[in-house]
N, C-alpha and C positions, 0 to 999 in steps of 0.2 A: 504495499502501499503507499501511493505518495501522496505526501504534504502537498495543501495549497499554499504556496505564500499569498500574504496579500500583500496588492499591487507590486509584485517581483520581478517586475520587467530592467533588463537595464534601462537606462537611459544613459546619451548621448548627447558632449557638447564641445563641439571645435575636438580638443585631445580628451576632454573629458571621460570616464567613464565610470557609472556610479551606479551600485541598487537601490530604488526606493521604497522607501518603509520600513525600513531598521529602525526599531524602537530604541529609545536613550535607553541607557543603563539602572536598575534598581538600585538603592544599594540593599550587599544583603547584611542583616541588622541580627544574625541571631548565634554564630559559630564565625570562628577567623574566616575575614571572604578571603584568603586565598589571594592578597591584595586586588582586589575585585576580580578574578577568574571567573567564580559562581557569577557576577550580576551579571558579566560578560558573555557566559555562554545561557544566559536567563534571556538575555537580549532577542539573540540568534532563534534560542528555541519557541519563543513568546513570536519573535518573523516565519516562524515556520507555520508555526496557526495548531500549538504544541497547547493542549487539554490545558487551561486556568489552576487546577487542582496543581498537576505540575509544577508551576510558579511559585507554590506559597512559599517563601521562606521557611517555614519547617518542612516539609516534605523535598525542596529541591537538595535542601541542607540534606539529608538525609541518603538520598541519593548517591550523593556525592561517598559517604560515607563516612562526612568527617564528626559527627557526633559521637564514634563507635571508636574514635585509634588513640592507642595510645601507643608508642615509641620509646624505647631506647635501647643505647648502648654504651661501652663501657668506656667507650672515649665521650660520652658527658654531651657530646656532641645534636641527639637525634633533635632534628625540630618538627614538632607536629605541622607546621604550615610546609611545609616543602619536604617532603619523606609520605610517599605514597606510592601504592602496590604498584596502581597504572598511572599514565597519563589524567587526571580530573576527566579531563573531555571524554576520554574514551570512556573513559567509568559509565558515565552520564548516555552516552550515544548507548553503549550495550544494553542499559538497563532499559532504556525508551523505544530498543529495536530501530535506534539509525544505522542509516551503513553512512560514514564518516573518512577523513582523511587526514594523516599526524604522520606531519613532516620532519624526521630530525633524522639530519646524514653529520655521524657527529666522528667518522674518519677523521682521524689529523686535527681533532677539534683542536685551538688556540686557546688557550684559558684567557679568560673573563680579564681577568688584572692588565696580562699584556697587553691585551687589544683597547683594553680603557688608561691603558699609560702609555700608547701608540709605539712601545717593540713590536709588536706584530701587529697583521690583518689576518684575516679570513683570504682562505680560497676563492679564491675571486669567481673561480667553476662552481663551485661547490654554491657560492652565493646568488648564482646569472640561474642556476639547476632550480634551486626551493624559491626566488622571486618566480620567476616561470611556471610555477605547479600556485606559487598564491594568484595568482593573475589568471590562471584556467579559470580557478575555482570561483571567482568573485564573475567571469565572463559566464560560469552555470548557476547564476543567483545564489550561488553561496559564502553569505559574510565570513571572514576569516579572523581568527584569535589568533594573532599575530606576535610571537612575543620577544617585542625588546621598538626598534625599530624608533626608540627615541633621540632625540637631540637637542645636544649632545648627547655621550656616550654616559646614559646612567647602569649604571654594574645591580640593580634591582630595579629596572628598567618594566614598567605591570605591562600585563598584555593590554594593548587594543584589539577591539570589534575593525576591522577592517570593511573598508562598506566601498570603495571604487578607487583610482586612481587618472592620473595626468602621464601621458608619454611623457608629451613635449616638455612636461616642465618635473618632468620627475619624482611626480610629489604621488602621495596619498590617501584617501581620505577614511576618518573613522571617524567612529559617533565618539559624543565625550563620555571620559571615563568616570567610575565614580568606583569609592571604595569602603573607605568608613564615612566618608565625604556625600553630599548635598551631591545633585549633575551640577557643572557650572552649565554658568548660562554662556549667551554669544556677547559678545564681545567686540568689536572694531577695531577697534587697537593691537585687540589681541592677533598676531604673527599668524597663527594658528587658525584661525576666526577668518581672518582677509582673505587667506587663501585657498577658503573653505567653502563650503557650497549651502548660505543661509535659510534657506530655504525648504532642507532637512539638517538642519547643524547640524549640519558633520564638520570635524575640522581638516585641517590637513599638514600633512610635514614632508619631509624628504623622505625617499625611500630611503630601507635599506641598502646598504652599498657590505663588501670587504673590511671596512672598518668603525662601523656601529652598528653592528646586527647582532646585540646582544640582550638580553635581559632574564626575566625572571622563567621558566618552564616545567617548574610544576610537574615533574615529569619523572622518574628516576634515575641519579646520575644528574641531575639540571634544574639543578635547587640553587640556593639566592644567590642569584649574576655568573647562574653555571651556563645557562642558555645560551645556544648560539645558531645559527641559519634555521629555526623551526617554526610550526602552525599550527594550525587544528582549527576543520570545519564541519562541520553537522551540515552531511549529504541528504538524501532523499531519508525518508519514516520507511521502511522496507517492511516492518510488522508493527503493529497494533496494541500491546499487549492491557491484556485488562489491569483494572487494580489489582486486584487478589494478586497477577504476579507480579508488577513491581512493587509491591508490600516485601512478595515472600522473596524480592532479590534481594531487597535494602538486609534485611537478616541475615539472608545466607554470607550477606559481603562480613553483616555486623557478629554474626559465627564464625564465619573464615580468621580477620583480624584478631577475634576474639582468644583462639585457637592457635593463633599465629603462624596461619596455613596458607595466609598473604603476605609475601614481605617484600620487602626492595629489594628490585631486582638485581640490583647493582651495589649493592651495600648489603649482604647477607646477614651481617656482623649485628645487623639493627633489626634487636628480638620486637613484635607485637603481642598486644593483649597483656593473656597473662605471665605465659615467657619473660614481656618487658617488663612488669610487676617483679617476677620473679629476682630476674637480675640486677634489677634496683635493691629491690631487698638486701641478695646477696651482699650487691659492693656496699649501702649502707653500714651493715652489720662490720664492716674493716673494723681495728681495734686499733690501726698501728698508725705515725705522724703524719703518712702520706697516706695514697690512694692508691693500690696496688693492682696489677689485674695480668698474671701471665706476663710477658716484655713489657705490658704497660704500665708508665707508674704518673704520677704527676701532684703535686704539691693537696691537700683539700683544699685551699685559701687559692688556686689557683683556676679550680672549674671555674669560679665565676666568672674570670674572665672573658670567657666562652660566653655561648649564646644559649648552653641549657635550658637556665627556664623558662625561655621559649617551647622546647620539650616536655613543658611540665602545663601548658596549656589547659590538656586535655586532665589534670591533676592538679595546675593550681588553677587552673581557668575551669571553674563548675559550671559554666556554662553551658560545656558539651556534653554535659552529661546529661544536663536540664536538658538538652533541646531531645535527647537521643529517646526519654522518657517523654516527652510531650510526643513528637512523633506516634512512639507505641500506642496511646493513650489513644491517636486519631485512629486508629488500626481498634483498638477496643469499643470504641464508641461509635461504630458504622460511618464514621466519614472517608477513611482510605480503604478499600477493601473488606474482602464478606468471608466475616471470621467465623467457624464454627463458637459453640457457648465454650467447649471443651478451652480449644484454640485462645479464645476470651480469658480465661482464667488463669493460665502461664504468661499471656500477657502481661495479666494484672501483676505478677509475682516480680516479673522481667520489671514493671514497672518502679513497685517497689523499691527492686534493688537496687537501679541504677537511681534515685533518688536518694537514698541512701548513701551510695557511694560521691554520689554529687555533698551531700551535708558532709563526709568525710575526707572530701577534694577541698571544700571549705577551710574545714580543719585544721588540712593542711598548710593552705597559704599564709590561713595568721600563725600560724606555727612561722611560717620567717618574718612576719608582718613583725611579729615581737624581737625579733632581733635587727630589725631596720627597715626601712623601705625600699621595697619592690615598685615603685612608679618608673623614676627615669633609668636612661639605658646604666650610667652610670651611679648612681643609687645600687641599682637591682645588684650590679656584679661585686659590688663590696659588702653586703647583704646576704648572697649566694654562699662566695668566699667565705665569708665571718660564721657565718651558722654551720656548712659543712666543715669546718675546722674545730666543732667542737664535739667530740662523741659522745653528750647529753644528749646533746640536739639530735645527731645522726637516730640516736638508741626512742629518741621522743618519737621522732619522722618515722623510725622502723614500724613502731605503733600500729602507728594514722594508715601504712601503705598496705602494711597488713589485712586491714579493716577494712577499705578500700579493695584491694585484691580477692577477697572470700566474698563483698557484693557483688564484686564484675563475677565473678564464676559461678554466681548463683542467676545473675541474669544470662550466663552465656547459655545455661544448661536449660533453663525455662523456652529462652529462645529456640535454640533446638529441639523443644518439644515438641512447641507449633508450628517449624517447617515439617518434622512428621506424621503429626495429626494426618 
């Protein structure tokens, strides 16, 4: 089955080509938004005439698997925002029955910090191939989520929804981007607006080339600042799943993440779900003056120098499990999917378990706040380092993580029964 795009005809004016009718992004407020990636995905799904129910914040977040994730590795570098078992767009496409195009040529990839510092450029042939594929998608009425293309180069360039191009001026057109902010308004003095298409509210910027195609890929091995020459696009909806199929697909991913069956496919040392909790507990139980694991060692105080606390978004940011609970409530209350009375009993247990986990995650976060601020980045680094340097703190942390782990396992067992019934 193919979706019918609203006002999907390609438009042309001089050397400008663009897709008419791609709606503005709307901020996702339920979970970490992957720097606006989920908002970008939602704009395209709306353009593809996907049912409104799937565009709901809670349901769309659940489709991506975000509310059910927790990762940990002994390098204390796992980050929920950038650690995924599959590219997020691919997850959504598979769940909703879409064909898709995911392009990422990683052969001989230049490291982003060499690119941004002007030490190296990308392979021009690779860039030309990628850009040709982007043009082909747009000409087929498929808006493209482009990871990068920012000018000047930004190693954390947010993904943008590309809607058109101007071959003569080497520009790309895109819808205004939003992550945690409201959609920016048109401003004629802004160069991106001045060169854009006002009636469609499309901005314009220089197309990516071998020097500036860099940004967040949100795919395995392509995390913060690491993505180059990559894009994603939804094509036609080959199959329209029933609500219950979508709900069960989400629950299966939650179980897969919880049981550690879904791994980051380029970083196998990153554990997921219960395995991640077990590894975290094992690490926190160490009593030495510095953290050691096989050949890896680091002072406890230095752990705060990295981005590990971002990995605690699911632990120190209880909104994740709150959204897991909210999604399951929609299932149990008949808003999303047709579940039997027996399945609803187990859904209720899973909801209560995630709410318990949510409460303990709040406690975990407050434990850090006793030591210091976890607000600004520099403050958080000091707080995490100081907290983990204390053996007494680590013992208290282990007690809390054990409680979270028990609640998570109870939720997973219940969801496994929902799937089997």
